[in-house]
Structures are given as structure tokens and as C-alpha cells.
C-alpha positions as CSV (number, residue, x, y, z in Angstrom):
1,X,2.4,-1.6,-13.2
2,X,3.0,-3.4,-9.4
3,X,5.9,-5.0,-8.5
4,X,6.5,-8.1,-6.8
5,X,7.5,-7.7,-3.2
6,X,11.5,-6.8,-2.8
7,X,13.2,-7.2,0.8
8,X,15.8,-4.8,-0.6
9,X,13.7,-2.0,-2.3
10,X,11.8,-2.5,1.4
11,X,14.8,-2.0,3.3
12,X,15.1,1.5,1.4
13,X,11.4,2.7,1.9
14,X,11.2,6.1,2.9
15,X,7.4,6.5,3.0
16,X,3.6,5.1,2.0
17,X,1.3,5.7,-0.3
18,X,-2.4,4.5,-0.7
19,X,-4.3,4.4,-3.7
20,X,-8.0,4.2,-3.5
21,X,-10.0,3.4,-6.1
22,X,-13.7,5.4,-6.0
23,X,-15.4,3.0,-5.0
24,X,-14.1,3.4,-1.8
25,X,-14.8,7.1,-1.4
26,X,-17.3,6.6,1.5
27,X,-14.8,5.2,3.9
28,X,-14.4,7.5,6.7
29,X,-10.6,9.2,6.7
30,X,-10.2,7.8,10.0
31,X,-11.0,4.1,8.6
32,X,-8.9,4.7,5.6
33,X,-5.6,5.4,8.1
34,X,-6.6,2.4,9.6
35,X,-6.7,0.3,6.8
36,X,-3.9,1.6,5.4
37,X,-1.4,1.1,8.1
38,X,-2.4,-2.7,8.2
39,X,-1.7,-3.1,4.4
40,X,1.7,-1.8,5.1
41,X,2.3,-3.4,7.9
42,X,2.2,-6.8,5.2
43,X,2.8,-5.3,1.9
44,X,4.3,-9.1,0.6
45,X,0.8,-9.7,0.8
46,X,-1.0,-6.6,-1.1
47,X,-2.5,-7.6,-4.6
48,X,-0.8,-4.6,-6.2
49,X,2.2,-3.5,-4.8
50,X,4.6,-0.7,-6.1
51,X,7.9,0.8,-5.8
52,X,8.6,4.2,-7.0
53,X,12.0,5.4,-7.0
54,X,13.1,9.1,-5.3
55,X,16.3,10.6,-4.3
56,X,16.6,8.7,-1.1
57,X,15.1,6.0,-1.5
58,X,11.3,4.2,-2.7
59,X,8.3,5.3,-2.2
60,X,6.1,2.1,-1.3
61,X,2.5,2.4,-3.4
62,X,-0.1,0.2,-2.6
63,X,-3.6,0.2,-4.9
64,X,-5.8,-1.1,-2.5
65,X,-8.6,-4.5,-3.7
66,X,-11.3,-5.9,-2.6
67,X,-9.3,-8.9,-1.4
68,X,-7.1,-6.5,0.6
69,X,-9.8,-4.9,1.8
70,X,-11.0,-8.8,3.5
71,X,-7.6,-9.4,4.5
72,X,-7.1,-6.2,7.0
73,X,-10.6,-6.1,8.2
């Protein structure tokens, strides 16, 4: 379930996770990393954002959508 951007939880993000749907399996690992960095640089613009509670803070999980890729390419 996606969450809305939350500045409080953002301040407590300890790690990032990017979920790539199967349709993006053909992307090279280096390209995926470059795109993931750009997605996580602007989490407030991600279409599918989720904060996962961890012991010491939160993990930010972004599921990549076609709209996200258009925006960061």
C-alpha cells in the first residue's frame, strides 16, 4: 500500500529500496542504479512510495512506474 510523502518519516529514512516491475528486466544494472538514484532524490514526486518501519527508522520503498521513468530520464 502506497503512502503519501511524509517529511517527518523522510528525516528518519535509513535506506532506500527500489522495486522494478518485470517489464524493466532488460535495463542494464548501471542504468537501473542511475534511475533509482534520481527517483530517490525526489521522493515527493514518486507515484508509488511506501515507508517501511525499521528498528532504527524507516526504509523508503519506491515502486517504479512508467510515469516515474519519463520524469527522471
